[in-house]
C-alpha positions in Angstrom: 9.7 -0.1 -12.8 8.8 1.5 -9.5 11.5 2.7 -7.1 10.1 1.9 -3.6 11.7 3.4 -0.6 11.8 0.8 2.2 11.4 2.5 5.6 14.3 0.3 6.8 16.6 -0.2 3.8 16.1 2.8 1.6 15.2 3.0 -2.1 15.0 -0.4 -3.9 13.5 -1.7 -7.2 10.0 -3.0 -7.0 11.2 -6.5 -7.7 12.4 -6.8 -4.1 8.8 -6.3 -2.8 5.5 -8.2 -2.7 2.1 -6.6 -2.7 0.0 -7.5 0.3 -3.4 -6.2 -0.6 -5.5 -3.3 0.8 -4.3 -1.6 3.9 -6.4 -0.8 7.0 -8.8 -3.7 6.8 -10.1 -4.1 10.3 -10.3 -7.6 11.8 -13.9 -8.3 13.0 -14.4 -7.9 16.7 -16.3 -11.1 17.1 -15.4 -13.4 14.1 -17.2 -16.4 15.6 -20.5 -14.5 15.4 -20.2 -13.7 11.7 -22.4 -15.5 9.2 -20.6 -17.3 6.4 -21.5 -14.5 4.0 -20.1 -11.8 6.4 -16.9 -13.8 6.9 -16.5 -14.3 3.2 -17.0 -10.5 2.7 -14.3 -9.8 5.3 -11.8 -12.3 3.6 -12.4 -11.6 -0.1 -14.2 -8.2 -0.7 -11.8 -5.3 -1.1 -12.1 -1.9 -2.6 -11.0 -1.5 -6.2 -10.1 2.2 -6.2 -9.1 4.2 -9.2 -6.8 6.8 -7.9 -5.0 7.0 -4.5 -5.2 3.7 -2.7 -3.7 2.5 0.6 -1.8 -0.8 0.2 0.3 -3.1 2.2 3.8 -4.2 1.0 6.6 -6.4 2.3 10.3 -6.0 1.5 10.5 -9.7 0.8 14.2 -9.9 -0.4 15.5 -7.3 2.1 14.5 -6.7 5.7 11.2 -8.7 5.4 9.3 -5.9 7.1 5.7 -4.9 6.3 4.7 -1.3 5.6 1.8 0.7 4.1 2.0 2.8 1.0 -0.4 5.4 -0.6 -0.1 4.9 -4.3 -2.1 6.2 -7.3 -3.4 3.2 -9.2 -3.6 5.2 -12.4 -0.3 7.0 -12.5 1.7 4.6 -10.2 2.9 7.7 -8.3 3.8 6.9 -4.7 2.5 9.6 -2.4 3.6 8.3 1.0 5.1 5.3 2.8 4.3 4.8 6.5 4.5 2.1 9.1 2.1 -0.6 10.0 -0.3 0.6 12.7 0.1 4.3 11.7 -3.0 6.2 10.5 -3.4 6.7 6.8 -2.0 10.2 5.8 -4.5 12.8 4.7 -3.8 13.8 1.2 -6.4 16.6 1.0 -5.2 19.6 -1.0 -2.7 21.6 1.1 -2.5 18.9 3.8 1.0 17.8 4.9 1.9 14.2 4.0 3.0 12.1 7.0 5.3 9.1 7.0 8.1 8.8 4.5 7.5 10.9 1.4 9.0 9.2 -1.7 10.8 11.0 -4.5 12.1 9.5 -7.7 9.3 7.0 -8.1 8.6 6.2 -11.7 5.6 4.9 -13.6 6.0 2.2 -16.3 6.2 3.5 -19.8 4.0 2.1 -22.6 7.0 0.1 -23.8 7.5 -1.5 -20.3 3.9 -2.7 -20.0 1.5 -2.3 -17.2 
């Protein structure tokens, strides 16, 4: 089980949160001018990144606030948690992580399932 640190409530079990999809998906400037295909791509097409991925999460059983998280989709390691509207932290080698760094996150073991 993951230990997710809510920016408002502190560390909590992942069962208190709900995944909200890919973060930083820009709303179209002129949605009425989009073709059906372009609108469908905006609504349904998302990256499927193996590795570090920016996600949206909500603390559904706590403060009910949304936040963004950088998480490795392979190891489940949480790199950073930062507020909605903040820029995605740069995780280049040697670059400082902005937002709320998380310590103590755990990945599921093979006996817990994935």
